C-alpha positions in Angstrom: 64.7 -13.2 94.0 67.7 -11.4 95.2 69.7 -12.2 92.0 66.7 -11.0 89.9 66.7 -7.7 91.7 70.2 -7.3 91.2 69.9 -7.8 87.7 67.4 -5.4 87.4 69.1 -2.7 89.1 71.9 -3.3 86.8 69.8 -2.7 83.8 67.9 0.4 85.5 70.9 2.3 86.9 72.8 3.2 83.9 69.3 4.6 82.6 68.8 6.5 85.6 72.2 8.1 85.5 71.7 9.0 81.8 68.4 10.5 82.7 70.0 12.7 85.6 72.8 13.8 83.5 70.2 14.9 80.9 67.8 16.5 83.4 70.6 18.5 85.2 71.2 21.3 82.9 67.6 22.0 82.8 67.3 22.0 86.6 70.3 24.4 87.0 69.4 26.7 83.9 66.7 28.8 85.7 69.4 29.7 88.3 72.0 30.2 85.7 69.6 32.2 83.5 68.2 34.3 86.6 69.1 37.8 85.9 67.5 39.0 89.2 70.8 38.7 91.0 73.3 39.9 88.4 75.6 42.7 89.5 75.4 45.9 87.9 79.1 45.6 86.5 78.1 42.4 84.7 75.1 44.0 83.2 77.2 46.9 81.9 79.8 44.5 80.4 77.3 42.4 78.8 75.8 45.7 77.4 79.2 46.7 76.1 80.0 43.4 74.5 76.5 43.3 72.9 76.9 46.8 71.2 80.3 45.7 69.8 78.8 42.9 67.9 75.9 44.6 66.3 76.5 44.7 62.5 74.2 48.0 62.2 72.6 50.1 64.5 69.9 53.1 64.0 68.3 55.1 66.6 66.1 58.2 67.0 65.7 59.9 70.3 65.5 63.3 72.4 67.1 64.7 75.2 64.8 66.7 77.3 66.4 69.2 79.8 65.1 71.2 82.6 67.1 74.0 84.6 65.8 74.5 88.0 66.8 77.7 89.9 65.5 79.8 92.7 63.7 82.0 90.1 62.0 79.2 88.3 62.6 76.6 85.7 63.6 76.7 81.8 64.0 73.7 79.5 64.9 72.8 75.9 64.6 69.5 73.8 67.5 68.2 71.7 66.4 65.6 69.0 69.3 63.4 67.7 69.7 60.4 65.4 72.3 57.9 64.8 73.0 55.6 61.9 76.0 53.1 61.9 77.3 50.5 59.8 80.1 48.2 60.7 83.2 48.5 60.6 83.2 52.1 60.7 80.4 54.1 59.0 78.8 56.4 61.6 76.6 59.5 61.1 75.1 61.5 64.3 73.1 64.5 64.2 71.6 66.6 67.0 69.5 69.8 67.0 69.4 72.3 69.9 65.8 73.8 69.6 66.2 76.0 72.8 67.5 79.1 71.1 64.4 81.2 70.9 63.0 81.3 67.4 66.0 79.5 65.7 67.6 76.1 66.3 71.1 74.9 65.8 72.1 71.5 64.2 75.5 69.7 64.6 76.6 66.7 62.3 79.5 64.2 62.6 80.2 61.8 59.9 82.8 59.2 59.4 83.9 56.5 57.1 87.2 54.7 57.3 89.8 57.2 58.4 87.9 60.3 57.1 85.9 62.3 59.6 83.9 65.4 58.9 81.6 67.5 60.9 79.4 70.6 60.5 77.7 73.1 62.9 75.5 76.0 61.9 76.7 78.0 64.9 80.1 78.1 63.1 79.1 77.4 59.4 81.2 75.4 57.3 82.6 71.7 56.7 85.3 70.8 59.1 87.6 67.9 59.2 88.4 67.3 62.7 91.8 65.2 63.6 89.8 62.3 65.1 86.1 60.9 65.5 86.7 61.3 69.2 87.2 65.0 69.1 84.4 65.6 66.6 82.0 64.0 68.9 83.5 65.3 72.1 82.8 68.9 70.8 79.0 68.1 71.0 79.3 66.1 74.3 77.9 68.8 76.7 75.6 70.6 74.1 74.0 67.5 73.0 73.5 66.3 76.6 75.9 63.5 76.1 73.9 61.9 73.3 76.9 62.4 70.8 79.5 60.2 72.7 77.3 57.6 74.7 75.9 55.3 72.0 79.0 55.9 69.5 81.3 55.4 72.3 79.6 51.7 72.8 79.5 50.9 69.0 83.3 52.1 68.3 84.7 52.0 71.8 88.5 51.7 70.3 87.9 54.9 68.2 86.0 57.0 70.8 87.2 55.6 74.1 86.6 52.5 76.3 85.7 54.2 79.6 82.9 53.0 81.6 79.5 54.7 80.9 78.9 55.0 84.6 81.2 54.5 87.7 80.0 53.5 91.4 77.2 51.6 89.6 74.5 50.0 91.8 71.6 48.1 90.7 68.0 49.5 91.5 64.7 48.1 91.0 64.0 46.9 87.4 61.0 48.9 85.8 59.2 49.2 82.4 60.0 51.9 79.8 57.3 52.2 76.7 56.2 48.7 77.7 59.9 47.1 77.7 61.2 45.6 80.9 64.5 47.1 82.0 67.4 46.9 84.3 68.1 50.1 86.1 71.6 51.0 87.1 72.6 54.3 88.7 75.9 55.7 89.1 78.0 58.8 88.0 79.8 59.7 84.9 83.1 60.4 86.9 83.9 61.5 90.6 82.3 64.7 91.8 83.0 67.3 91.9 84.2 68.0 88.5 84.7 70.8 85.9 82.2 70.8 82.8 83.1 73.1 79.9 80.1 74.3 77.8 80.9 76.5 74.9 83.4 79.2 76.3 82.3 78.7 79.9 83.3 76.3 82.5 80.9 75.2 85.4 81.4 73.0 88.7 79.2 69.8 89.1 78.9 69.4 92.5 77.0 66.3 92.4 75.4 64.0 89.8 73.4 61.1 89.4 72.8 59.0 86.3 70.3 56.2 85.8 70.6 53.8 82.8 67.5 52.0 81.6 68.7 48.7 79.7 66.6 46.5 77.8 66.7 43.1 79.7 66.3 41.0 76.6 68.3 42.8 73.8 70.7 44.6 76.4 70.0 47.9 74.4 70.2 51.4 76.3 66.5 52.8 76.1 66.6 55.8 78.5 69.1 57.8 80.6 68.1 60.0 83.4 70.6 62.5 84.3 70.5 65.1 87.2 73.6 67.3 87.9 73.8 69.8 90.8 75.6 73.0 90.1 76.8 75.8 92.3 73.5 78.0 91.3 71.1 75.6 89.6 70.2 72.1 89.0 70.0 70.3 85.6 67.4 67.4 85.1 67.6 65.5 81.8 66.0 62.5 80.3 67.4 61.0 77.3 65.0 58.6 75.3 66.4 56.1 72.5 64.2 54.1 70.0 67.0 51.8 68.7 67.1 49.4 65.9 69.8 46.7 65.4 71.0 44.6 62.5 69.0 46.2 59.9 69.5 47.4 56.4 70.4 51.1 56.6 69.8 53.0 53.5 72.6 55.0 52.2 70.7 58.3 52.8 70.9 57.8 56.5 74.6 57.3 56.5 75.3 60.5 53.9 77.1 63.6 55.4 74.6 65.9 53.7 75.2 69.1 55.9 72.1 71.8 55.4 72.9 74.3 52.5 
């Protein structure tokens, strides 16, 4: 009887080992794939890697800004569009609608080593020395939309700085029906100087919250609150992104207004 039992165990044991080896990854995968404990830095790194791999990208969005002072509040909307095809074709445009009865458009275009820009505040086609400088001119007027996504798509051309510093993860939430990571931080250490046009202001404090699609790692929304000496600025940037799609030539044409 004992010999028979031993022979059975010799037959069964290898099968058990195989079964356990096969089952182990399946048992570990929920813990490995559980993003509830991911550090904010890990999420930001994964997002940065994802943007570097997209073959194409297109978005439309809006920066909605409200200025709060002791005397009340004022606001404006700045719609924007981005189109990109790897390795180096990019077009970005934003429009400032907060200028009374008129609006102001700014366009940046690049292909290969050629860079062009157009701004109806200073009419005429320009050829900036770099894509980084062309987009940087529009960074403050566009509420950061000119550099944020292009910087993720082309970090070597525009700069590989972190999208936020001192990052902390806050409770996940849903944006337009999409489950998102939320990460809060600052663009840089405060206080710092911010130049807008010919004027320079001191940002005394700042809070930026990124809403990142949990499934695709696409940036969907940015909430930005800045405290200045005499007023506070609150802006919400929303993105409607598309990736790895066919981008029509019309979306990538420089095509400034006549």
